[in-house]
C-alpha positions in Angstrom: 96.3 39.7 139.3 95.0 43.1 140.2 96.6 46.3 138.4 98.5 48.4 141.0 97.0 51.7 141.3 100.0 54.3 140.2 98.6 56.8 142.2 98.4 55.2 145.5 101.9 53.1 144.9 105.3 54.6 145.4 106.1 55.0 141.6 108.8 53.0 140.9 111.7 55.9 140.5 112.2 56.0 144.1 114.6 53.5 144.5 116.5 51.7 147.6 119.4 53.9 146.6 117.5 57.0 146.6 115.5 55.8 149.8 119.7 55.1 151.5 120.8 58.8 150.0 118.9 60.4 151.9 118.7 58.5 155.2 122.5 59.0 155.1 121.7 63.0 154.3 119.7 63.1 157.5 121.8 61.4 159.7 125.1 63.5 158.5 122.8 67.2 158.9 121.7 65.2 163.0 125.4 64.8 163.5 126.4 67.8 162.0 123.4 69.7 164.3 124.8 68.0 167.0 128.8 69.1 166.8 127.1 72.4 166.2 125.4 72.9 169.8 128.2 70.8 171.3 131.0 74.2 169.9 128.7 76.3 171.0 128.5 74.7 174.5 132.2 75.1 174.9 132.6 78.1 173.5 130.1 79.9 176.2 131.9 77.8 178.4 134.6 79.1 178.2 133.4 82.6 177.8 133.6 83.4 174.5 130.3 85.8 173.6 128.8 86.0 170.4 129.8 88.9 170.1 133.7 88.2 169.9 132.0 86.9 166.2 131.5 90.2 165.2 134.6 92.3 163.4 136.4 94.8 165.4 137.1 96.6 162.4 134.2 97.0 162.0 131.6 100.6 162.5 129.0 99.1 164.5 130.3 99.6 168.5 129.0 96.0 169.1 133.0 93.9 168.7 134.0 92.7 171.8 137.1 90.8 169.9 140.5 92.1 169.7 141.9 91.7 166.5 143.8 89.0 167.3 141.0 87.0 169.0 138.8 87.8 165.9 141.9 86.2 163.3 142.0 83.2 165.9 138.5 82.9 165.3 138.7 82.7 161.6 141.8 80.5 161.8 140.0 77.7 164.5 137.0 77.6 161.7 139.6 77.1 158.6 141.4 74.9 160.2 138.5 72.5 160.2 138.5 72.7 156.4 139.9 70.8 154.2 143.7 70.4 153.2 142.7 71.4 149.4 141.0 74.1 150.5 143.0 75.8 153.1 146.3 75.1 151.0 144.0 77.5 148.1 144.0 79.3 150.8 147.0 80.3 152.1 147.2 80.6 147.7 148.0 83.9 146.8 145.3 85.3 144.6 147.6 86.4 141.8 149.0 82.7 141.2 145.8 81.1 140.8 143.7 80.5 137.3 140.6 82.3 137.4 138.8 79.1 138.3 140.6 78.9 141.4 140.0 82.6 141.7 136.6 81.9 141.6 137.0 79.0 144.0 139.3 81.0 146.5 136.5 83.5 146.6 133.7 81.4 147.5 136.1 79.2 150.6 136.4 83.0 152.3 132.6 83.6 151.6 132.4 80.3 153.9 134.8 81.5 156.9 132.2 84.6 156.6 129.2 82.1 156.4 130.1 80.0 159.5 131.3 83.1 161.6 127.8 84.2 160.9 126.7 81.2 162.0 128.8 80.7 165.1 127.4 85.0 166.0 123.9 83.9 165.5 124.3 80.6 167.7 126.0 82.0 170.0 123.1 84.1 170.7 120.2 83.2 170.9 121.6 80.7 173.8 123.3 84.0 175.8 120.9 86.6 175.0 117.8 84.8 173.9 114.5 87.2 171.9 111.7 87.2 174.5 108.6 86.2 173.4 106.4 88.2 171.5 103.1 88.8 174.3 100.4 87.0 171.5 97.9 90.3 170.4 94.3 90.3 172.2 92.0 89.3 169.9 90.9 92.4 167.4 86.7 92.9 168.3 84.7 92.7 164.9 83.0 96.4 164.1 79.7 95.7 164.8 77.5 97.0 161.5 75.6 100.2 160.9 74.3 99.9 158.1 75.6 102.1 156.3 77.8 100.8 153.7 80.1 103.9 153.7 81.1 103.5 157.1 80.7 99.6 157.6 83.7 100.0 154.0 85.9 102.1 156.3 85.8 100.8 160.1 86.3 97.0 157.8 89.4 98.8 156.8 90.7 100.6 160.2 90.5 96.7 161.4 92.4 95.9 158.9 94.6 98.2 159.4 95.0 97.9 163.1 95.7 93.7 162.2 98.4 94.7 160.2 100.3 97.2 162.8 99.8 94.7 165.4 101.4 92.1 163.1 104.6 94.1 161.7 105.1 95.1 165.5 105.4 91.4 166.8 107.4 90.7 163.4 110.1 93.1 164.4 109.6 91.4 168.6 110.4 88.3 167.1 113.2 89.4 164.0 115.0 92.3 165.4 117.0 93.0 168.5 115.0 94.2 171.2 116.0 98.1 171.0 115.5 98.4 167.2 111.9 96.4 167.2 111.1 99.6 170.3 112.9 102.4 168.6 111.2 100.8 165.0 107.5 100.9 167.3 108.2 104.7 168.0 109.3 106.4 164.6 106.0 104.9 163.4 104.3 105.9 166.6 104.7 108.8 165.3 104.5 108.6 161.6 100.9 107.2 161.9 99.9 110.3 164.8 101.4 113.1 161.7 99.1 110.8 159.3 96.4 111.1 161.2 96.6 115.1 160.9 96.3 115.4 158.1 93.2 113.7 156.9 90.7 116.0 156.6 87.7 116.9 159.1 84.3 113.9 158.0 81.3 115.6 157.0 78.0 114.6 157.3 
């Protein structure tokens, strides 16, 4: 009988029960994703906006929710919690034990997390971010044979690439108007720094 090469065999620590637990977790996650997508479909069809999930008491001015609508959305989220969790949220904090107070704060944080998740998913559906155009390939700087000049050119090319990467990141991860503002501000900063550079000596 040949010895099993442990490097090529599945270690015995991965049991059939472990495999089944992974399967169940993935199936549950897939179900949650589909359910959440259906909720976003329904809310969008009903005319609910992603800005309805922003607190009207905030200072951003983006919220389109009335206080009543915002409270109703939070109540809808709480209605999906377990009975124990709902009871905990309804209990006065002073009447709870230390651990009970901690659990209540976690439950309240869950409400905020779900509100934020619905806001994000609805925003992605209703106001998708524009795809950043791919930056053109930067040409390689020809070698001059002068070590100082070639090193300076190489540093300049790296700086150009980093600046392009940063602009693309802003476009992909920030609201479009914010990304444009940052781009304009950075252009001003670069121009100011450029004026402060000493003239090259020959």
